[in-house]
Residue, then its C-alpha position, 0 to 999 in steps of 0.5 A: x753491535x746490532x740487535x741481531x748480534x745481541x740476541x745471538x750473544x744472549x742465546x749462545x751465552x745460555x747454550x754455553x753457560x751450562x756445559x761445564x757442570x754436565x761435563x763434570x757429571x759425565x767424566x765421573x763415570x765415563x772416559x773423557x774421550x767417550x764423553x766427547x764422542x757421545x756429544x759429537x755423535x748426538x749433535x751429528x744425528x740432529x744436524x746431518x738430517x737438517x743439512x741433507x734436507x736443505x741440500x747444504x752438504x755439497x757446497x762443503x766438498x771443495x773446502x774439506x781441508x779447511x773444514x777438517x783443520x777447523x774441526x780438529x782445532x775447534x772441537x776434537x782438540x778443544x773438547x778433549x782438552x776440556x774433558x780431560x782437564x776437568x778430571x783435575x780442575x774444578x768446573x769454576x776454574x775451568x770457566x775462569x780459564x776458558x774466559x781467557x778466550x777473548x784475550x787470546x783472540x786479541x793476542x793472536x790478532x796482533x799477528x794474524x788479523x788487524x780487524x780484530x785488534x782491540x785497544x782503548x776502551x775495548x781492551x779495558x773492557x776485556x780486563x774488567x770482565x776478567x776481574x769480574x770472573x775472579x771476583x765471581x768465582x772467588x779464586x775457587x781453584x779447587x782440584x787434585x794434585x795435578x791442578x796445573x796440568x789440568x789448567x794447562x789443558x784448559x788454556x790450550x782448549x781456550x787457544x783452540x777456541x780462539x783460533x777457531x773463532x778467527x777462522x770462522x770469520x774468514x772465507x770460505x767458512x763464513x760463506x758456507x751454510x752454518x748448519x752444514x759446517x756444524x754437521x761436518x764438524x760433529x761428524x768429523x769429530x765422531x769419526x776421528x774419535x771412534x777408534x780411540x773410544x773402542x777400548x774406553x767404553x764403560x763396562x756397565x750402562x751409565x747412570x740416568x744422570x750421566x745419560x741425561x748430561x750427554x743428551x744435554x751436551x749433544x743437543x743443546x750445548x752442541x747441535x743448537x749452540x754451534x750454528x748460533x755461535x757461527x752466526x754470532x761470529x759472522x755478525x759481530x766478529x771474533x773478538x766481540x763474539x768470544x766475550x760470551x766466555x765472560x758471561x757463561x760463568x755468570x749464567x751458571x751462577x744465576x741458574x744455581x741461585x734460581x734453580x738450585x737455591x744456591x747462596x747469593x753473596x755480595x761477591x757474586x753480585x759484584x762479579x756479575x756486575x763487573x762481567x756485564x760492564x766488561x762485556x758491554x765495554x769490550x763489545x761496544x767500546x763505550x760506557x753505558x749511560x754516558x753520552x757520546x760526544x760527536x765532532x760536528x761536521x760542516x754542512x756540505x755546500x748546496x749547488x743551485 
């Protein structure tokens, strides 16, 4: 993977390593549809002026059907499913289920995208990363009596993310301005959800914590994250790019330890190391620190 790819990978791992915590806070006081609407509307308010200033919206017009389909699958559906799922599932289990994203990409690629098929060391890396998540989260499957229903919603969201990632790397989406695609996605989500939320608005102003969570979800986890993710997929492909879902829970644990002084256990360290190793192996196809043996090639004959 290129240096640019690694930088984008690190950035999006941070941007999408924090949202589950803030979604959990927001859905305690707000209907999940309202949370998704607010998140998309805030992001649209940030991205649309940038797209207009750069004159990047007009190129989207001939491709509005595919952009509409992408928005419904990648944001409207996935964001709603995650928000409703987190009413019944712990945030840690949500991270674990979303981490199935790369494996879903690999399964979908078997029938739809030969270039994204993973095998050999990269497939082993994906499985190692999943094992690391299980260790890291300690089989924390906390939830209510509708745990399996919530888990099914989260897995459907992961499938939507996988389909979206595969769509992103192909024409025309890969050739369109990233900011304009993100602005369109957020705007479409806002418009679609507007009729739905009119009967679900809160009876009182949400708490400061919820309002702050919505701002973080809209600005950092959406307006900044979407163009970064699009650039990552264009740079490294769908199967490598979606490995961020293995690193995201690790980012959450690191933030908890460093900022909230949460306990750092042996399981936490072991899980984190497995995730890093699995991510490296699944993206590069090689094991760190081991030399790669190349078969020597015969020298080409010189012509005098």
